[in-house]
N, C-alpha and C positions, 0 to 999 in steps of 0.2 A: 477549491480543492484545501483538503487539510495537507499542511508541510509541517513537519518534525524533525527532531535532530539528535544524534547523539556526538555529544561534545565531549571527548577525554581530553585527559591530560596525560603526555607522555612520560610519565614520570616512575613507571614501573609494569611491571607485568599486570596484566588485567585478572583481578580478584573476583568472586561471586559477587561482590557487592555491586560492582563495575556490570557482571552479566545482568545482575536483576534489572540495571537501569538502563541497558541496553536493551534487553528484552521488551522491558516494560514501556520502553517508548516507541520501538517496533510495532507492537501489538498494540499501541494506542493509536497508531496512522495508519497500521495495515487495517486494522475494523473497522475504520471509516474509509478506506480506499484511497488513503493520500500517499505521499510523495515522503520517503524518509532520507536526509542528509546526514553525511557525515562532517563534522569540523574537529580541526584537530588544536586546541588551545595549549600553545608549547609558550607562553609569555615567561615562564620561570625557566629563563636558560640556566640556570646553576642545577636543574632537575631533570630537565627534559633531554632524551637521547634520541637521535634518528633510529636507532635499533628496536627502542620502544615504539616508534609509530610504526614500524614494520609487523614488531609481533600483536600489537593491538588489532589491527587491518588481518591478521592471519586470524587470530581468536575470533573476529566477527564474523570473518568468513565462512569459519569452521563449525559457528552456531547456524550458520544460514541466513544470516542477518543481514543481505543484500542492500545495500545504500545504492541511490537514484544516480549511475553512473553519467548520467546526461549533467547532471550539475557539480561544478567544479567543487572539490573540498576545498573549505576555506581554512587555511593557515593563518594562524593569530601573529606570529612573528614575519609575516611578509604583509603586514596591512598597517603598517605604522601610519600613512599618509591618511587612511581612511579615520584613523582614530583622532590623529591632529587635526582632520576637518570636522570631526565630530564635536570634539574639545571646542574648537572655535564657536561652532555654533551656542555651545552651553554660555562659554565666555559673553558673548554678545548680549544674551538675554539676563547678563548677571548673576548666573547663578552657582558660579565658583570663586572661588578665593583661593589666594598662594598660602600657603602653610609652612612658618619655620619651625616647628615646634619640636624638640627630640622627643626620642621614645621617652625616656623620663620626665621631660616636663607633661606628657601625654600621659601618662602613669599618674601624675600628681593631680592632674586634673580629673581624672578616673576615679581617684579615692578621696577628694576632696569632700568633707561633710556638705549635705545639702541644707540649703536653707529652710526656715519653717518651722516647725513644731520636736523636731527632730524624727518623725516617723516617715516623712516621704522617702521613696525609697525610686523616684525615677531613674530611668537609667540614663536616659540621654544629658552629657554635659556639652556646654557650648563652648567652642574652640575660641580662645582669643586672637586669633590672628585673622577672623573674621572682620575684625575693628578695624587691621591696621590701613593707616592711610596711604596715597600713593607715593606720597613721598618716603614712608616708612621701609616699603616695600621695596621700593628705587635703592635706598641707603643700604639696608640687608644686601641687596643683590651686588652693589657696590663693595659691600665688604667679604663677598665672595662665600656668603652663606645660600646655599641652595635650599629651594622649598619643594614641596609636593602641591598638587592641583587638588582641591576637596571641592568635592560638589556642596552647597550650600542647602541644605535639606529645610522646607518649609515645615511651619505648625500645623499640620494637615493630618486628617485619618485617610487611610487607603482600604479598601475593599475589593473584593472577587470573591468570585467562588472556583474553588479549586475542584477539580474534576472528582477527584478521588476522596479528597478530604472535605468538600461543601465548604461553606461561606467561612471566608478568613477578613478580620477588621483588627485592623493596628495602627498606633499612631506611627508615621512614618518617621521621625525619630527615634523612637522609641524603640522599631522594630533594627534599628540600626546600631541605636547608642551613642555614635556619634557621627559626624559628616563623613562620610566614605571617601576614598582617596581615588583620584580618577588616573593621575598619573604621578607615579613616586619621586620622589629627590632626583635617583640616580637615571631620570627618564624613562624608566620603565612602566609600560601602562597597567593599571591593575584591572580587575576581574571584572569589576562590576560596569565599567565603562565598554571594555573589550565586549564581553559577552551581550551587551544590551545592542550596541552596534551590529554586530553581528547577526543576531537574530531579527533583527529589523532590517538590514538590508538582506537577508537570505530569505527572507520573506517567509520566516518561521510565523506560525501561528497558534501551535499547539506546543508548550516545551514540557516533558515527562524527565522528571530528575529526583533525586532524593529528598526526605522530606526536612533535612537539615538546614537545605537553600530555601526552605518555605519565606524567613526572613527577606532574604535577598530580591523575593518575587517584590515586595511591595516599592524598592528601589527602582528595579528594574523597569518597571511600570513606568516609573516616573521617568525617569530617564529619557524611554523610549518616547513617551509621550509628549515630552521637552523638546526631542527632536524632529518630532513632527509626524512619527510614522504609528500603525495599527499597533496596539499594545495584543500579545499573544492571551491566549488560554494556556493555564496552568495545569497540572496534574503531577502532583507529587507522590513518593510511593514510601514506605516505612526504610529504614537503613536497616540492613542485616548486618547481624553481631556475632561474633564468634562465639564457642563454647566459655571463653575467659570472660565474657561480658564487655570486651571490647571491639570498638569502632574495626572492621577490615579497612585498612589504608595502604597503599600502594607503597609507601615506604617503610611498612614493614615487613614488605613481600608479601602483603594481602594473607598475614596472619600463617604465613607456609605452605600447607596442602591445599588452602584454597582458593588457589590459583586455577585458572580455565587450564594452562600449560599443565600442570599436576592432574587434574583430570584427566586430560586428552592423553598425556603420556606414561602417567604411571598408574594409573586405576583402568586406561583404557576405555574410556567410557564413549559412546558412538554419539552424536550430536543430540540425537533424538530423546537418550538415556539422562543429557545432562541437561537439557530443555525442561523434561519431566522432572528432574531435582530443583530446579532454581523455582519451577511454579508449585511444588509443594513446600519448599521450607517458608514461599511467601503465602502460602494457604492458599492458593488458587483452585489446588486441586490434592485429592488425598494421596497420601504415599503410599499406598497400594497403587499407583497408576506410575509404571517404571520407564513409561517410553511414549512420547507423545509429538507426534508430526507438528510443525508447524502450523497448519491448516487447522489440527485440533486444537493447538494454544489459543489460537484466535478464535474460536466459539468458547473454550472456557472462558477466557478473557473476557470476551462481549457477554457474556452471561452473569460473570461473580470475578472482577478483578482482583481483589481481597477485600479482608475484614479492615478498615483503616486503623479500628483500635487494637488490632490483634500484635503483642510482641513479634517482632521477627527476630528469630538466631538461627545460627548455620549449626545443624545435627550433624 
């Protein structure tokens, strides 16, 4: 059975971009007769708030995108032990290292000139902490220096076929630019580890999300495979932009009027009208269709999800 998920971060009210990601994920799963799960990615304790969790549940319910209530909702802030065990598995395989670099040191590494003829533009920069000996690590720790834990990326090419964007091939190192953090120096779990572990343990085999996370798919595939789990398929969608050309983001209120709450409470849209508006913006249906049931949306999506080469903006 196909198992998909929607995994929002409760750092603000849901905007059109979030709605498009949730709807696309739901449609990808329901069109295949699958199960749709909800996960709360609330590791950012400074920005995540309980009221936003309730708000996003309300918005999802209003859209009619019911998740499978027979399965528990994973809440990342409650899963520290699970991530500890996953990190230990990677450590036993020699796939991690302690990094004591400060932000300034990492910036200096990133801006250092590339060796060669001066024309090389390789993005990846090796981290000097990867070469630290056990005695050096112990000495740093004894001096009270805190370290993050990073994934040691191999120099390999990763290939996969995205359901919407087609074949993707990238150097694992260049896709990320640097070895990703798995656990921050303050003990906070990082996105790449948490999302990989949760997708694996929830049995997610179809991940639908914004195309900005395409590079992360390569490293998440590597992490999931290293942990011994089945790697899911990926289906990325174009980002929705405001008329100002800026990406919608919760931190700026979803660019004001582009929140689901505004559409519901200020514009007084019905869910079927809102579904039609989102799919029209994505280019799945024509603007003349101003109302659409979810069953009709599944039919349209199955026949023509969207043009992956089409620029998407909020009108």
